C-alpha positions in Angstrom: 12.4 -8.4 -23.9 10.8 -10.2 -26.2 7.4 -11.9 -26.6 7.2 -14.7 -29.2 8.6 -12.2 -32.1 7.3 -9.0 -30.5 9.9 -6.8 -28.5 8.6 -4.9 -25.7 9.6 -1.3 -25.8 9.1 1.0 -22.4 8.9 4.4 -23.0 8.3 7.2 -20.1 4.9 9.7 -20.8 6.0 13.2 -22.4 8.8 12.4 -23.9 9.6 11.8 -27.5 10.4 7.7 -28.4 12.6 6.4 -31.3 11.1 2.7 -32.6 13.8 1.0 -34.9 13.3 -1.1 -37.5 15.3 -4.2 -37.2 15.1 -5.6 -40.9 16.9 -3.9 -44.2 14.6 -1.8 -45.7 16.4 -1.0 -48.9 16.4 3.1 -50.2 13.1 4.2 -49.5 11.8 4.6 -46.0 10.2 1.9 -43.8 6.6 1.6 -43.7 5.2 1.5 -40.0 1.8 0.4 -38.7 0.1 0.6 -35.0 -2.5 -2.0 -34.5 -2.2 -2.5 -38.4 -3.1 0.7 -39.7 -0.5 2.4 -41.4 0.9 5.6 -39.3 1.0 8.8 -40.8 4.3 10.8 -40.6 2.7 14.1 -38.9 4.2 16.0 -36.6 3.7 13.8 -33.5 4.9 11.0 -35.3 8.1 11.6 -37.9 10.4 9.7 -39.2 14.0 10.1 -38.1 16.5 7.9 -40.5 14.7 5.7 -42.8 14.4 2.9 -40.2 13.1 4.5 -37.4 9.7 6.2 -36.2 9.9 9.3 -34.1 6.9 9.5 -31.6 6.8 13.1 -30.3 5.4 13.7 -26.4 4.6 9.9 -25.8 1.0 9.5 -24.4 -1.1 6.6 -23.5 -2.8 6.6 -26.6 0.0 5.9 -28.6 0.5 2.8 -26.7 -0.2 -0.6 -28.9 1.7 -3.0 -31.1 3.8 -1.3 -33.8 5.2 -3.0 -37.2 7.7 -1.9 -39.8 7.2 -3.2 -43.0 9.7 -3.2 -46.2 8.5 -0.5 -48.6 8.4 -2.3 -51.7 7.2 -6.0 -50.7 5.1 -4.8 -47.1 7.0 -7.9 -45.5 6.9 -7.4 -41.8 10.3 -6.8 -40.5 10.1 -6.3 -36.7 6.9 -6.1 -34.3 7.4 -4.1 -31.2 4.8 -3.7 -28.8 5.2 -0.1 -26.8 4.2 0.3 -23.2 4.4 3.6 -21.8 4.4 4.6 -18.2 6.5 6.4 -15.6 9.5 5.6 -13.7 8.6 4.9 -9.7 8.6 7.4 -7.1 10.2 7.6 -3.9 7.9 4.9 -1.8 6.3 6.5 1.2 6.9 4.0 3.9 4.8 3.4 7.0 6.0 1.1 9.7 3.9 0.0 13.1 4.8 -2.6 15.6 1.0 -4.2 15.5 2.6 -7.8 17.3 5.0 -6.4 19.7 7.2 -8.0 20.5 7.4 -10.2 18.0 6.7 -8.1 14.6 6.9 -5.0 12.7 4.9 -4.7 9.5 6.0 -2.0 7.1 3.8 -1.0 4.1 4.5 1.8 1.2 2.7 3.8 -1.5 3.9 5.3 -4.6 2.7 8.6 -5.1 1.4 8.1 -8.4 0.9 5.0 -10.7 3.6 4.3 -12.8 1.3 2.4 -15.0 4.5 -0.4 -15.5 5.2 -3.4 -13.5 7.1 -2.4 -10.5 8.5 -4.6 -8.1 10.5 -3.2 -4.4 13.7 -4.8 -2.8 13.3 -4.5 1.0 15.9 -4.6 3.6 16.9 -3.7 6.6 20.0 -3.0 9.1 19.9 -2.8 12.8 22.5 0.2 13.0 24.3 1.7 10.1 27.4 -0.5 10.0 25.3 -3.9 11.1 24.5 -6.6 8.2 21.8 -6.1 5.9 18.7 -8.3 6.5 15.4 -8.9 4.3 12.6 -7.4 5.2 9.9 -10.5 4.1 7.3 -9.7 1.6 4.4 -11.9 1.1 4.7 -11.8 -2.5 7.4 -10.4 -5.4 4.9 -7.0 -6.3 3.7 -6.6 -3.0 3.6 -3.4 -1.2 4.5 -4.7 2.5 7.2 -6.7 4.3 7.7 -7.4 7.9 10.8 -7.9 10.3 10.6 -10.4 12.7 13.7 -10.1 14.9 13.0 -7.6 16.9 15.5 -6.6 19.6 13.9 -4.9 22.4 14.3 -1.5 24.1 17.3 -1.1 21.8 18.2 2.9 21.6 19.8 1.8 18.2 17.8 2.4 15.3 16.4 0.2 12.9 16.4 1.3 9.0 14.2 -0.3 6.4 15.5 0.4 2.8 12.5 0.1 0.0 14.0 0.4 -3.5 11.4 0.4 -6.4 12.2 -0.8 -9.8 10.6 -0.7 -13.2 11.8 -0.6 -16.5 12.0 3.1 -16.6 14.1 3.5 -13.5 14.8 2.9 -9.9 14.3 5.0 -6.7 14.7 4.3 -3.0 13.6 5.5 0.5 15.3 4.7 4.0 12.7 4.6 7.0 14.6 4.8 10.4 12.5 3.8 13.5 12.5 2.5 17.3 10.6 -0.1 17.7 9.1 1.2 21.0 7.9 4.2 19.1 6.2 2.7 16.9 3.6 0.1 18.9 -0.1 0.4 17.6 -1.7 -2.4 18.2 -4.6 -3.5 15.8 -8.1 -2.5 17.0 -9.9 -4.8 19.7 -12.1 -7.6 18.6 -15.2 -8.9 19.3 -17.1 -6.3 20.9 -20.4 -7.0 22.4 -23.0 -4.3 23.6 -25.7 -5.9 25.9 -28.3 -4.9 28.0 -28.3 -5.5 31.8 -31.5 -6.9 33.3 -33.4 -4.7 35.7 -30.9 -1.7 34.5 -32.5 0.8 32.2 -29.5 3.0 32.0 -26.8 0.9 31.7 -25.0 -1.1 29.2 -22.6 -3.9 29.2 -19.3 -3.8 27.1 -17.1 -7.0 26.6 -14.1 -7.2 24.2 -11.2 -9.3 23.4 -7.6 -8.0 22.7 -6.8 -7.9 19.3 -5.7 -11.3 17.9 -2.4 -9.9 16.6 -1.3 -9.1 19.8 0.8 -12.3 21.1 1.0 -11.7 24.5 -1.8 -9.5 26.3 -0.5 -11.0 29.6 3.1 -10.3 29.7 2.6 -6.9 27.6 -1.0 -5.5 28.2 -3.2 -3.2 26.7 -5.4 0.0 28.1 -8.5 0.7 26.0 -10.6 4.0 25.4 -14.1 3.7 24.7 -16.1 6.0 22.4 -19.8 5.8 22.2 -22.7 8.0 21.4 -26.6 7.6 21.4 -28.4 7.5 18.0 -29.0 10.6 16.2 -26.6 12.3 18.2 -24.0 14.9 16.7 -21.1 14.4 19.3 -19.5 11.1 20.8 -17.7 10.9 24.0 -14.6 9.3 25.0 -13.9 8.1 28.2 -10.9 6.0 29.6 -8.3 4.4 29.4 -9.2 1.4 31.3 -7.1 -2.0 31.9 -10.2 -4.1 31.7 -11.8 -6.0 28.6 -15.1 -5.2 30.3 -16.8 -1.9 31.2 -20.6 -0.9 32.3 -21.7 2.4 30.8 -23.6 4.2 33.2 -26.1 7.1 32.9 -27.5 6.6 29.3 -30.6 7.6 28.0 -33.2 4.5 28.7 -34.8 3.3 25.3 -32.0 4.7 22.9 -29.9 2.7 20.6 -26.0 3.4 21.6 -23.2 3.2 19.1 -19.8 1.9 20.6 -16.3 1.3 19.6 -12.9 0.7 21.5 -9.3 1.3 20.7 -6.6 -0.3 22.3 -2.9 1.0 23.4 0.3 -0.6 24.9 -0.2 0.2 28.6 3.4 1.8 28.9 2.1 4.5 26.7 4.7 3.5 23.9 3.4 4.2 20.3 -0.1 5.0 19.8 -3.6 3.9 19.8 -5.1 1.3 17.6 -7.7 2.4 15.5 -11.0 2.2 16.4 -12.9 -1.0 16.5 -15.9 -1.6 13.9 -19.0 0.2 15.4 -21.4 -2.0 17.8 -24.8 -0.9 18.9 -27.2 -1.9 21.9 -29.8 -0.6 23.6 -30.6 -0.8 27.6 -32.9 -3.1 29.2 -36.4 -1.9 28.8 -39.4 -3.2 31.6 -41.4 -6.3 29.9 
């Protein structure tokens, strides 16, 4: 890789690196500089051949622009931009059908940051002998992708392959899944907590299914409700309920209550969503 006249050299952290001078240096050893300052030939940077620079136990502090010069004239013979990092580790993959039955969304993480530009190749198969398809990423470096041609109720696993690539190496991981086992809706939306006129011990809760859940009329959800009065140490969870509204009864008058709602596929496939954002309300009080 070349940037102008500057070559980029990638090296692994903790290894010994050799930088090579491209031009003829004559009988004497080439002179090396880093960021314009002469490199001392010490235990950490000792020359091998006369046109080489050896960097021992490469560290982040050794990154920079190296240049080699003719020992007699000082003429610049080559410039090298040193980047230090690590090869990518195996991606840790997670997939959820948040838009069942339309889409499966997958994300992944690398356990540690490789510090070098890393991109991902994502493909999947529906069965080991099936054709390989592309899991669509929003961008080349994105850590997510989506699968849209879902076959419902298939007992044949899908297998996602995520391959991480950077200048120091390549690694991959496979993630098999059955679609119905990974259903997890996004949390319910637009939760409202309202007083009920004349009712000092009740609150009206109303919410909407997550907008990412495409067909709530055909694939209904059920809901858990979690609530607690302000200052209390414990939450109370009730449900599941099929409707998108609920009257909370028997609560303490004149007290703020905090409420959240979670959703799950009605048939108990998969898992509950995370909790919706906290919304607070106070029961009706006598004017």
